[in-house]
C-alpha positions in Angstrom: 106.6 124.2 76.0 103.4 125.8 77.2 102.4 126.1 80.9 100.0 123.1 80.6 102.7 120.9 79.1 104.8 121.4 82.2 102.2 119.8 84.5 103.2 116.2 85.3 99.7 114.7 84.6 99.5 116.5 81.3 103.0 115.3 80.3 102.1 111.8 81.2 98.8 111.9 79.2 100.7 113.4 76.2 103.3 110.7 76.4 100.7 107.9 76.6 98.9 109.4 73.6 102.2 109.3 71.7 102.7 105.7 72.6 99.2 104.3 72.4 97.3 106.8 70.3 93.6 107.1 70.9 93.4 104.1 73.1 95.8 105.6 75.7 93.1 105.9 78.4 92.5 102.2 78.2 96.2 101.5 79.2 96.4 103.6 82.4 94.8 103.0 85.8 95.2 105.1 88.9 94.7 104.0 92.5 94.4 107.0 94.8 93.5 106.8 98.5 94.2 108.5 101.8 95.3 107.2 105.2 95.5 108.7 108.6 93.4 110.9 110.8 91.3 113.6 109.1 93.6 116.4 110.3 96.7 114.7 109.0 95.9 112.7 105.9 98.6 111.2 103.7 97.5 110.7 100.1 98.9 107.7 98.1 98.8 107.5 94.3 99.8 104.4 92.2 99.9 104.4 88.4 99.5 101.2 86.5 100.3 101.2 82.8 98.9 98.0 81.3 99.2 95.5 84.1 102.5 96.9 85.4 102.9 99.1 88.5 104.7 102.0 87.0 105.0 104.5 89.8 103.9 105.3 93.4 104.0 108.5 95.4 102.6 109.9 98.6 102.1 113.4 99.7 99.9 115.6 102.0 97.5 116.5 99.2 95.8 114.3 96.6 97.0 116.4 93.7 100.6 116.4 94.9 100.6 112.6 95.2 99.2 112.3 91.7 101.6 114.8 90.3 104.6 113.1 91.9 103.4 109.6 90.6 102.9 111.1 87.1 106.4 112.6 87.1 107.9 109.3 88.1 105.9 107.5 85.4 107.1 110.0 82.7 110.7 109.5 83.8 110.3 105.8 83.7 108.7 105.8 80.3 111.6 107.9 79.0 114.2 105.6 80.6 112.5 102.5 79.2 112.3 104.1 75.8 108.7 103.1 75.4 107.6 103.4 71.8 105.1 100.6 71.3 101.8 101.4 69.8 99.4 98.7 71.0 
């Protein structure tokens, strides 16, 4: 596994490419927003695959919230054994 493959968002993208092929980007939607005062923001990231809420995470940086949500989505895809190719 190369360094980029260990990044959660890269792993999620690769897994979605395996499942959906070239149309993978049409199957994922991110909702990312921040809350709180400017000096103490909390970032929230939700991943939808198809119409299903697949994962959610929050963190003190946008990237950390997205990485945590991507990691959870990868784990859920593995648990679910997703192999469909829509």
